[in-house]
N, C-alpha and C positions, 0 to 999 in steps of 0.2 A: 504494500500500500504506500502510495506517495504521500507527502505531507499535505498536498492539496486535496487528495482524496480523503484523508483523515479529517481535515477541516470542513470539507463539503458535507461529509456524512454527519459530523457533529452539528453543523448548521441545520441540516434536515431534522435531526433529533430535537434540537431545542427550539426550532422555529416552524417545524412542519406538522406532520400528522399527529405526533405525540401531543403537541399543544392542543390540537382539536380534541383528541381522545381524553387527555388528562388535565387540561387547563395549563395556565402559565406556570413554568417551573418555579418562579419565585413564590407563588401561592403555596405550592407543595412544600417548598423549603421552609416557609413561615409556619405551616402546620406542623412539620417535623420539629422545628425549633421549639414550639410550645411543648411538645411531648418530651423532647430531650431536656428542656429546661426543668420540667417537672421531675423527670427521672434523676437528673444530676443535682437538682436542688440549687441551680444557679442559672443565670440568664444565658441563653444561646440565641443567636440571631439567624435569620435565613441565610445571610452571607456566610456565617460560620458553618452552617449545614452544607452549603455548596462546596466550600473548601474541604471540609472533612470527608465528603463523598469523593472528592478528587483524591484525597489521601487513601481512601479505600482502594481506589483503582491503582494507585502507586503500589500499595501493598500487594495487590494481585499480580501486578507486573513483576515486582521483585520476587514474589513466590514462584514464578515460572519464567526465569530469565532465559532458559533454553528455547522456549517456544511460546512467548506471550501471545495471548489472543488479540487480534487486531481491534476487536470491539472495546477492549480496555483503553486503548489509546483514543479511540473515538469518544468514549464516555468521559475520559479525563479532559479532553479538549472542550467538550460540552459543559462539564461542570466548571471549568475555568472561565468559559465565556459567561455563564450565568453568574458566577461569583463576581466577575469583573463588572458586569452590569449592575448587580444589586449593590455592591460596595461603593462603586463610583457614583451612583445616582443619589447617594445620601448627601453629597456635597451641596 
């Protein structure tokens, strides 16, 4: 997979059919943040959720360095894009 293909597929995931099926990613991240905040007993933001989901993908890539699944890189790029939008729009 080329870098352009990874980014194109990530864009499709965060801006395409999944958005129609599941709603805006930031809404899901905010819902998850509420649950994680409750569970952890401290505030977590939607931006934190997007970053931590990206870290989950990094862990999956690290756990399979011989043959990492291409979708992990697509998902990582998608989470980074969502985190970037959420966290920079607060300004």
